[in-house]
N, CA, C and O atoms as a GROMACS GRO file, in nm:
protein
  456
    1UNK      N    1   7.948   7.983   6.558
    1UNK     CA    2   8.043   7.937   6.659
    1UNK      C    3   7.964   7.881   6.778
    1UNK      O    4   7.863   7.938   6.818
    2UNK      N    5   8.011   7.772   6.833
    2UNK     CA    6   7.941   7.709   6.943
    2UNK      C    7   7.961   7.788   7.072
    2UNK      O    8   8.060   7.861   7.087
    3UNK      N    9   7.868   7.772   7.164
    3UNK     CA   10   7.872   7.849   7.289
    3UNK      C   11   7.989   7.806   7.377
    3UNK      O   12   8.046   7.889   7.448
    4UNK      N   13   8.026   7.676   7.374
    4UNK     CA   14   8.138   7.634   7.459
    4UNK      C   15   8.271   7.692   7.410
    4UNK      O   16   8.360   7.717   7.492
    5UNK      N   17   8.286   7.715   7.280
    5UNK     CA   18   8.407   7.778   7.228
    5UNK      C   19   8.414   7.924   7.272
    5UNK      O   20   8.520   7.973   7.308
    6UNK      N   21   8.300   7.992   7.270
    6UNK     CA   22   8.295   8.132   7.313
    6UNK      C   23   8.330   8.143   7.461
    6UNK      O   24   8.406   8.231   7.502
    7UNK      N   25   8.273   8.053   7.542
    7UNK     CA   26   8.303   8.054   7.686
    7UNK      C   27   8.450   8.022   7.711
    7UNK      O   28   8.513   8.083   7.797
    8UNK      N   29   8.504   7.928   7.636
    8UNK     CA   30   8.645   7.891   7.652
    8UNK      C   31   8.736   8.008   7.616
    8UNK      O   32   8.831   8.037   7.688
    9UNK      N   33   8.707   8.076   7.505
    9UNK     CA   34   8.788   8.192   7.467
    9UNK      C   35   8.777   8.304   7.571
    9UNK      O   36   8.875   8.371   7.602
   10UNK      N   37   8.657   8.322   7.625
   10UNK     CA   38   8.639   8.426   7.728
   10UNK      C   39   8.721   8.394   7.852
   10UNK      O   40   8.787   8.482   7.906
   11UNK      N   41   8.717   8.268   7.898
   11UNK     CA   42   8.793   8.231   8.017
   11UNK      C   43   8.943   8.241   7.994
   11UNK      O   44   9.017   8.288   8.081
   12UNK      N   45   8.989   8.196   7.878
   12UNK     CA   46   9.133   8.202   7.851
   12UNK      C   47   9.181   8.346   7.835
   12UNK      O   48   9.291   8.379   7.879
   13UNK      N   49   9.101   8.431   7.772
   13UNK     CA   50   9.143   8.571   7.758
   13UNK      C   51   9.137   8.644   7.891
   13UNK      O   52   9.220   8.732   7.917
   14UNK      N   53   9.042   8.609   7.977
   14UNK     CA   54   9.038   8.667   8.111
   14UNK      C   55   9.160   8.622   8.192
   14UNK      O   56   9.217   8.701   8.267
   15UNK      N   57   9.199   8.498   8.177
   15UNK     CA   58   9.321   8.450   8.242
   15UNK      C   59   9.444   8.521   8.192
   15UNK      O   60   9.536   8.549   8.269
   16UNK      N   61   9.448   8.550   8.062
   16UNK     CA   62   9.562   8.624   8.006
   16UNK      C   63   9.566   8.767   8.060
   16UNK      O   64   9.674   8.820   8.086
   17UNK      N   65   9.450   8.828   8.078
   17UNK     CA   66   9.444   8.963   8.135
   17UNK      C   67   9.495   8.961   8.279
   17UNK      O   68   9.570   9.050   8.320
   18UNK      N   69   9.456   8.860   8.355
   18UNK     CA   70   9.506   8.848   8.492
   18UNK      C   71   9.657   8.824   8.494
   18UNK      O   72   9.725   8.870   8.585
   19UNK      N   73   9.710   8.754   8.396
   19UNK     CA   74   9.855   8.734   8.388
   19UNK      C   75   9.927   8.865   8.362
   19UNK      O   76  10.034   8.889   8.418
   20UNK      N   77   9.869   8.950   8.278
   20UNK     CA   78   9.928   9.082   8.253
   20UNK      C   79   9.922   9.167   8.380
   20UNK      O   80  10.016   9.241   8.410
   21UNK      N   81   9.812   9.156   8.455
   21UNK     CA   82   9.802   9.229   8.582
   21UNK      C   83   9.908   9.180   8.680
   21UNK      O   84   9.963   9.259   8.757
   22UNK      N   85   9.938   9.051   8.678
   22UNK     CA   86  10.044   8.997   8.762
   22UNK      C   87  10.178   9.059   8.728
   22UNK      O   88  10.255   9.097   8.817
   23UNK      N   89  10.207   9.070   8.599
   23UNK     CA   90  10.334   9.130   8.557
   23UNK      C   91  10.340   9.276   8.600
   23UNK      O   92  10.445   9.323   8.646
   24UNK      N   93  10.231   9.347   8.586
   24UNK     CA   94  10.229   9.487   8.631
   24UNK      C   95  10.250   9.497   8.782
   24UNK      O   96  10.320   9.587   8.829
   25UNK      N   97  10.191   9.406   8.857
   25UNK     CA   98  10.212   9.405   9.002
   25UNK      C   99  10.356   9.373   9.038
   25UNK      O  100  10.411   9.432   9.131
   26UNK      N  101  10.417   9.281   8.965
   26UNK     CA  102  10.556   9.248   8.994
   26UNK      C  103  10.649   9.365   8.961
   26UNK      O  104  10.752   9.382   9.026
   27UNK      N  105  10.613   9.443   8.863
   27UNK     CA  106  10.697   9.558   8.827
   27UNK      C  107  10.672   9.679   8.917
   27UNK      O  108  10.764   9.756   8.943
   28UNK      N  109  10.550   9.697   8.963
   28UNK     CA  110  10.515   9.819   9.034
   28UNK      C  111  10.529   9.813   9.185
   28UNK      O  112  10.556   9.916   9.248
   29UNK      N  113  10.512   9.696   9.246
   29UNK     CA  114  10.514   9.689   9.391
   29UNK      C  115  10.655   9.710   9.444
   29UNK      O  116  10.752   9.672   9.378
   30UNK      N  117  10.668   9.770   9.564
   30UNK     CA  118  10.800   9.816   9.610
   30UNK      C  119  10.892   9.709   9.668
   30UNK      O  120  11.013   9.716   9.648
   31UNK      N  121  10.838   9.610   9.738
   31UNK     CA  122  10.930   9.515   9.803
   31UNK      C  123  10.894   9.371   9.767
   31UNK      O  124  10.797   9.344   9.696
   32UNK      N  125  10.975   9.280   9.818
   32UNK     CA  126  10.964   9.140   9.782
   32UNK      C  127  10.831   9.079   9.825
   32UNK      O  128  10.771   9.001   9.751
   33UNK      N  129  10.786   9.114   9.942
   33UNK     CA  130  10.668   9.048   9.997
   33UNK      C  131  10.540   9.089   9.924
   33UNK      O  132  10.452   9.005   9.904
   34UNK      N  133  10.528   9.213   9.885
   34UNK     CA  134  10.410   9.252   9.807
   34UNK      C  135  10.417   9.196   9.665
   34UNK      O  136  10.314   9.166   9.605
   35UNK      N  137  10.537   9.182   9.612
   35UNK     CA  138  10.551   9.118   9.481
   35UNK      C  139  10.514   8.970   9.487
   35UNK      O  140  10.450   8.917   9.396
   36UNK      N  141  10.553   8.904   9.594
   36UNK     CA  142  10.515   8.765   9.612
   36UNK      C  143  10.363   8.753   9.622
   36UNK      O  144  10.304   8.659   9.569
   37UNK      N  145  10.301   8.847   9.690
   37UNK     CA  146  10.155   8.847   9.702
   37UNK      C  147  10.089   8.861   9.566
   37UNK      O  148   9.992   8.792   9.536
   38UNK      N  149  10.141   8.951   9.484
   38UNK     CA  150  10.085   8.968   9.349
   38UNK      C  151  10.103   8.841   9.267
   38UNK      O  152  10.013   8.801   9.194
   39UNK      N  153  10.218   8.780   9.280
   39UNK     CA  154  10.242   8.657   9.206
   39UNK      C  155  10.156   8.542   9.253
   39UNK      O  156  10.116   8.457   9.172
   40UNK      N  157  10.125   8.538   9.380
   40UNK     CA  158  10.047   8.426   9.433
   40UNK      C  159   9.900   8.438   9.398
   40UNK      O  160   9.841   8.346   9.342
   41UNK      N  161   9.841   8.550   9.430
   41UNK     CA  162   9.696   8.563   9.418
   41UNK      C  163   9.653   8.571   9.272
   41UNK      O  164   9.572   8.491   9.226
   42UNK      N  165   9.707   8.666   9.201
   42UNK     CA  166   9.658   8.692   9.066
   42UNK      C  167   9.703   8.583   8.969
   42UNK      O  168   9.627   8.546   8.880
   43UNK      N  169   9.823   8.533   8.983
   43UNK     CA  170   9.870   8.428   8.893
   43UNK      C  171   9.797   8.296   8.917
   43UNK      O  172   9.778   8.219   8.823
   44UNK      N  173   9.757   8.269   9.040
   44UNK     CA  174   9.678   8.150   9.066
   44UNK      C  175   9.543   8.159   8.996
   44UNK      O  176   9.499   8.062   8.933
   45UNK      N  177   9.478   8.273   9.007
   45UNK     CA  178   9.350   8.292   8.938
   45UNK      C  179   9.369   8.282   8.787
   45UNK      O  180   9.285   8.223   8.718
   46UNK      N  181   9.476   8.337   8.736
   46UNK     CA  182   9.504   8.331   8.593
   46UNK      C  183   9.522   8.187   8.546
   46UNK      O  184   9.465   8.147   8.445
   47UNK      N  185   9.600   8.110   8.620
   47UNK     CA  186   9.624   7.971   8.580
   47UNK      C  187   9.496   7.889   8.587
   47UNK      O  188   9.472   7.804   8.500
   48UNK      N  189   9.414   7.912   8.688
   48UNK     CA  190   9.289   7.837   8.700
   48UNK      C  191   9.194   7.874   8.586
   48UNK      O  192   9.128   7.786   8.530
   49UNK      N  193   9.186   8.002   8.552
   49UNK     CA  194   9.098   8.042   8.442
   49UNK      C  195   9.143   7.985   8.308
   49UNK      O  196   9.061   7.942   8.227
   50UNK      N  197   9.273   7.985   8.285
   50UNK     CA  198   9.323   7.930   8.159
   50UNK      C  199   9.300   7.780   8.151
   50UNK      O  200   9.260   7.729   8.046
   51UNK      N  201   9.323   7.708   8.260
   51UNK     CA  202   9.299   7.564   8.257
   51UNK      C  203   9.150   7.533   8.246
   51UNK      O  204   9.112   7.435   8.181
   52UNK      N  205   9.064   7.612   8.308
   52UNK     CA  206   8.921   7.593   8.295
   52UNK      C  207   8.875   7.619   8.152
   52UNK      O  208   8.794   7.544   8.098
   53UNK      N  209   8.928   7.725   8.091
   53UNK     CA  210   8.896   7.752   7.951
   53UNK      C  211   8.947   7.644   7.858
   53UNK      O  212   8.881   7.610   7.760
   54UNK      N  213   9.064   7.589   7.888
   54UNK     CA  214   9.118   7.480   7.806
   54UNK      C  215   9.033   7.354   7.820
   54UNK      O  216   9.009   7.284   7.721
   55UNK      N  217   8.987   7.326   7.941
   55UNK     CA  218   8.902   7.208   7.961
   55UNK      C  219   8.770   7.222   7.886
   55UNK      O  220   8.719   7.124   7.833
   56UNK      N  221   8.715   7.341   7.883
   56UNK     CA  222   8.591   7.363   7.808
   56UNK      C  223   8.617   7.358   7.658
   56UNK      O  224   8.534   7.307   7.581
   57UNK      N  225   8.730   7.409   7.616
   57UNK     CA  226   8.764   7.409   7.473
   57UNK      C  227   8.782   7.266   7.420
   57UNK      O  228   8.736   7.234   7.311
   58UNK      N  229   8.849   7.182   7.498
   58UNK     CA  230   8.875   7.044   7.456
   58UNK      C  231   8.743   6.965   7.450
   58UNK      O  232   8.716   6.897   7.351
   59UNK      N  233   8.665   6.974   7.555
   59UNK     CA  234   8.530   6.917   7.563
   59UNK      C  235   8.528   6.766   7.544
   59UNK      O  236   8.432   6.711   7.489
   60UNK      N  237   8.632   6.699   7.589
   60UNK     CA  238   8.636   6.553   7.601
   60UNK      C  239   8.645   6.523   7.749
   60UNK      O  240   8.715   6.593   7.823
   61UNK      N  241   8.576   6.420   7.793
   61UNK     CA  242   8.563   6.400   7.937
   61UNK      C  243   8.696   6.374   8.005
   61UNK      O  244   8.733   6.446   8.098
   62UNK      N  245   8.769   6.272   7.961
   62UNK     CA  246   8.892   6.235   8.031
   62UNK      C  247   9.001   6.340   8.016
   62UNK      O  248   9.074   6.368   8.111
   63UNK      N  249   9.014   6.398   7.899
   63UNK     CA  250   9.114   6.502   7.880
   63UNK      C  251   9.078   6.628   7.958
   63UNK      O  252   9.165   6.694   8.015
   64UNK      N  253   8.950   6.661   7.962
   64UNK     CA  254   8.906   6.777   8.041
   64UNK      C  255   8.929   6.755   8.190
   64UNK      O  256   8.966   6.848   8.262
   65UNK      N  257   8.908   6.632   8.236
   65UNK     CA  258   8.933   6.602   8.377
   65UNK      C  259   9.082   6.614   8.411
   65UNK      O  260   9.118   6.661   8.519
   66UNK      N  261   9.167   6.572   8.319
   66UNK     CA  262   9.311   6.588   8.342
   66UNK      C  263   9.349   6.735   8.351
   66UNK      O  264   9.427   6.775   8.438
   67UNK      N  265   9.294   6.816   8.262
   67UNK     CA  266   9.324   6.959   8.264
   67UNK      C  267   9.269   7.024   8.390
   67UNK      O  268   9.333   7.112   8.447
   68UNK      N  269   9.150   6.983   8.434
   68UNK     CA  270   9.094   7.037   8.557
   68UNK      C  271   9.174   6.995   8.680
   68UNK      O  272   9.183   7.070   8.777
   69UNK      N  273   9.232   6.876   8.676
   69UNK     CA  274   9.320   6.834   8.786
   69UNK      C  275   9.447   6.919   8.790
   69UNK      O  276   9.498   6.950   8.897
   70UNK      N  277   9.497   6.956   8.674
   70UNK     CA  278   9.612   7.047   8.669
   70UNK      C  279   9.574   7.183   8.729
   70UNK      O  280   9.652   7.242   8.803
   71UNK      N  281   9.454   7.232   8.696
   71UNK     CA  282   9.406   7.357   8.754
   71UNK      C  283   9.390   7.348   8.905
   71UNK      O  284   9.423   7.443   8.976
   72UNK      N  285   9.340   7.236   8.954
   72UNK     CA  286   9.328   7.217   9.099
   72UNK      C  287   9.465   7.212   9.165
   72UNK      O  288   9.484   7.262   9.276
   73UNK      N  289   9.562   7.151   9.096
   73UNK     CA  290   9.699   7.149   9.149
   73UNK      C  291   9.754   7.291   9.160
   73UNK      O  292   9.816   7.325   9.260
   74UNK      N  293   9.731   7.374   9.058
   74UNK     CA  294   9.771   7.516   9.066
   74UNK      C  295   9.702   7.584   9.183
   74UNK      O  296   9.764   7.661   9.256
   75UNK      N  297   9.575   7.557   9.199
   75UNK     CA  298   9.496   7.625   9.302
   75UNK      C  299   9.548   7.594   9.442
   75UNK      O  300   9.543   7.681   9.530
   76UNK      N  301   9.596   7.473   9.465
   76UNK     CA  302   9.645   7.438   9.598
   76UNK      C  303   9.794   7.456   9.616
   76UNK      O  304   9.838   7.492   9.726
   77UNK      N  305   9.873   7.433   9.513
   77UNK     CA  306  10.018   7.436   9.532
   77UNK      C  307  10.078   7.575   9.526
   77UNK      O  308  10.175   7.603   9.598
   78UNK      N  309  10.025   7.663   9.444
   78UNK     CA  310  10.085   7.796   9.429
   78UNK      C  311  10.078   7.878   9.558
   78UNK      O  312  10.180   7.937   9.594
   79UNK      N  313   9.965   7.886   9.630
   79UNK     CA  314   9.968   7.960   9.756
   79UNK      C  315  10.058   7.898   9.862
   79UNK      O  316  10.122   7.970   9.939
   80UNK      N  317  10.064   7.764   9.866
   80UNK     CA  318  10.152   7.700   9.965
   80UNK      C  319  10.299   7.726   9.933
   80UNK      O  320  10.379   7.753  10.023
   81UNK      N  321  10.336   7.719   9.806
   81UNK     CA  322  10.474   7.745   9.768
   81UNK      C  323  10.511   7.890   9.792
   81UNK      O  324  10.622   7.920   9.836
   82UNK      N  325  10.419   7.980   9.765
   82UNK     CA  326  10.446   8.122   9.789
   82UNK      C  327  10.462   8.151   9.937
   82UNK      O  328  10.548   8.229   9.976
   83UNK      N  329  10.380   8.087  10.019
   83UNK     CA  330  10.393   8.105  10.164
   83UNK      C  331  10.527   8.051  10.213
   83UNK      O  332  10.591   8.113  10.298
   84UNK      N  333  10.569   7.938  10.160
   84UNK     CA  334  10.698   7.881  10.200
   84UNK      C  335  10.813   7.972  10.159
   84UNK      O  336  10.909   7.989  10.235
   85UNK      N  337  10.806   8.029  10.041
   85UNK     CA  338  10.911   8.120   9.994
   85UNK      C  339  10.915   8.246  10.080
   85UNK      O  340  11.022   8.291  10.119
   86UNK      N  341  10.798   8.302  10.111
   86UNK     CA  342  10.793   8.423  10.193
   86UNK      C  343  10.843   8.396  10.335
   86UNK      O  344  10.916   8.477  10.392
   87UNK      N  345  10.804   8.283  10.391
   87UNK     CA  346  10.849   8.251  10.527
   87UNK      C  347  10.999   8.225  10.532
   87UNK      O  348  11.066   8.266  10.626
   88UNK      N  349  11.052   8.158  10.430
   88UNK     CA  350  11.196   8.132  10.428
   88UNK      C  351  11.274   8.262  10.409
   88UNK      O  352  11.379   8.280  10.470
   89UNK      N  353  11.224   8.352  10.324
   89UNK     CA  354  11.295   8.478  10.305
   89UNK      C  355  11.286   8.566  10.429
   89UNK      O  356  11.379   8.641  10.457
   90UNK      N  357  11.177   8.557  10.504
   90UNK     CA  358  11.168   8.632  10.630
   90UNK      C  359  11.261   8.573  10.735
   90UNK      O  360  11.327   8.647  10.807
   91UNK      N  361  11.266   8.442  10.743
   91UNK     CA  362  11.351   8.377  10.842
   91UNK      C  363  11.499   8.402  10.815
   91UNK      O  364  11.578   8.417  10.909
   92UNK      N  365  11.537   8.406  10.689
   92UNK     CA  366  11.676   8.431  10.651
   92UNK      C  367  11.708   8.580  10.642
   92UNK      O  368  11.821   8.619  10.611
   93UNK      N  369  11.608   8.664  10.669
   93UNK     CA  370  11.621   8.810  10.666
   93UNK      C  371  11.666   8.860  10.528
   93UNK      O  372  11.755   8.943  10.516
   94UNK      N  373  11.602   8.806  10.426
   94UNK     CA  374  11.628   8.848  10.289
   94UNK      C  375  11.531   8.959  10.255
   94UNK      O  376  11.409   8.941  10.266
   95UNK      N  377  11.582   9.070  10.214
   95UNK     CA  378  11.503   9.184  10.167
   95UNK      C  379  11.402   9.232  10.270
   95UNK      O  380  11.286   9.256  10.237
   96UNK      N  381  11.446   9.245  10.394
   96UNK     CA  382  11.356   9.299  10.496
   96UNK      C  383  11.350   9.450  10.485
   96UNK      O  384  11.451   9.514  10.453
   97UNK      N  385  11.234   9.508  10.512
   97UNK     CA  386  11.228   9.655  10.516
   97UNK      C  387  11.312   9.709  10.631
   97UNK      O  388  11.339   9.638  10.728
   98UNK      N  389  11.354   9.834  10.619
   98UNK     CA  390  11.440   9.893  10.721
   98UNK      C  391  11.370   9.898  10.856
   98UNK      O  392  11.429   9.863  10.958
   99UNK      N  393  11.246   9.943  10.857
   99UNK     CA  394  11.169   9.950  10.980
   99UNK      C  395  11.032   9.889  10.957
   99UNK      O  396  10.974   9.899  10.849
  100UNK      N  397  10.983   9.827  11.059
  100UNK     CA  398  10.848   9.773  11.055
  100UNK      C  399  10.755   9.866  11.129
  100UNK      O  400  10.791   9.923  11.232
  101UNK      N  401  10.636   9.881  11.078
  101UNK     CA  402  10.535   9.950  11.157
  101UNK      C  403  10.490   9.857  11.270
  101UNK      O  404  10.494   9.894  11.388
  102UNK      N  405  10.449   9.737  11.233
  102UNK     CA  406  10.409   9.635  11.329
  102UNK      C  407  10.470   9.504  11.281
  102UNK      O  408  10.451   9.464  11.166
  103UNK      N  409  10.543   9.438  11.370
  103UNK     CA  410  10.603   9.310  11.334
  103UNK      C  411  10.560   9.205  11.436
  103UNK      O  412  10.628   9.182  11.536
  104UNK      N  413  10.447   9.142  11.410
  104UNK     CA  414  10.397   9.039  11.500
  104UNK      C  415  10.445   8.901  11.460
  104UNK      O  416  10.428   8.805  11.536
  105UNK      N  417  10.502   8.888  11.344
  105UNK     CA  418  10.546   8.758  11.296
  105UNK      C  419  10.670   8.709  11.369
  105UNK      O  420  10.687   8.589  11.387
  106UNK      N  421  10.756   8.802  11.412
  106UNK     CA  422  10.875   8.758  11.484
  106UNK      C  423  10.840   8.700  11.620
  106UNK      O  424  10.907   8.606  11.666
  107UNK      N  425  10.737   8.752  11.687
  107UNK     CA  426  10.696   8.692  11.814
  107UNK      C  427  10.629   8.556  11.791
  107UNK      O  428  10.636   8.468  11.877
  108UNK      N  429  10.565   8.540  11.676
  108UNK     CA  430  10.506   8.411  11.641
  108UNK      C  431  10.615   8.306  11.618
  108UNK      O  432  10.599   8.189  11.654
  109UNK      N  433  10.725   8.349  11.557
  109UNK     CA  434  10.835   8.256  11.534
  109UNK      C  435  10.918   8.232  11.658
  109UNK      O  436  11.003   8.142  11.659
  110UNK      N  437  10.896   8.308  11.764
  110UNK     CA  438  10.966   8.284  11.889
  110UNK      C  439  11.092   8.366  11.906
  110UNK      O  440  11.177   8.332  11.988
  111UNK      N  441  11.104   8.473  11.831
  111UNK     CA  442  11.221   8.559  11.850
  111UNK      C  443  11.172   8.702  11.858
  111UNK      O  444  11.071   8.740  11.799
  112UNK      N  445  11.245   8.780  11.933
  112UNK     CA  446  11.207   8.920  11.952
  112UNK      C  447  11.268   9.006  11.844
  112UNK      O  448  11.368   8.970  11.781
  113UNK      N  449  11.208   9.121  11.824
  113UNK     CA  450  11.261   9.216  11.727
  113UNK      C  451  11.387   9.278  11.782
  113UNK      O  452  11.391   9.321  11.898
  114UNK      N  453  11.491   9.281  11.699
  114UNK     CA  454  11.620   9.334  11.744
  114UNK      C  455  11.636   9.477  11.699
  114UNK      O  456  11.738   9.539  11.727
   0.00000   0.00000   0.00000
C-alpha cells in the first residue's frame, strides 16, 4: 500500500473520530451555547481533516485543490456561522440560562442586565 493512501486513511479516520466526539458533545453538554461550541470547534476540525485526507487520497492536482478549497471554506465559514447563530439566539433571548455568573456581553451590546 502506498504511503499517501495510508496518510489519507489516517486523516479521514481521525476526522471521523472528531465527528463522533462532536456528537457526544452535542448530547452531553447542558445548554445551547456549549453545544454550539462543540459543534463549531470539533466539527470544523473534523471537516478539515476529512477534506485533507480526501485531497491526499485523490492525488490529482486540480481535484485536490478543489477539495482543499472546500476545506478552507469549512475552516472560515463554520466559526462565523456559529458565532452568528449564537449572537442571534442571545439577542432574541432564546434558551438563556436562568442566572448568569458574569454577563459582560449585554453591556457590549448596549443594554443592561434586567
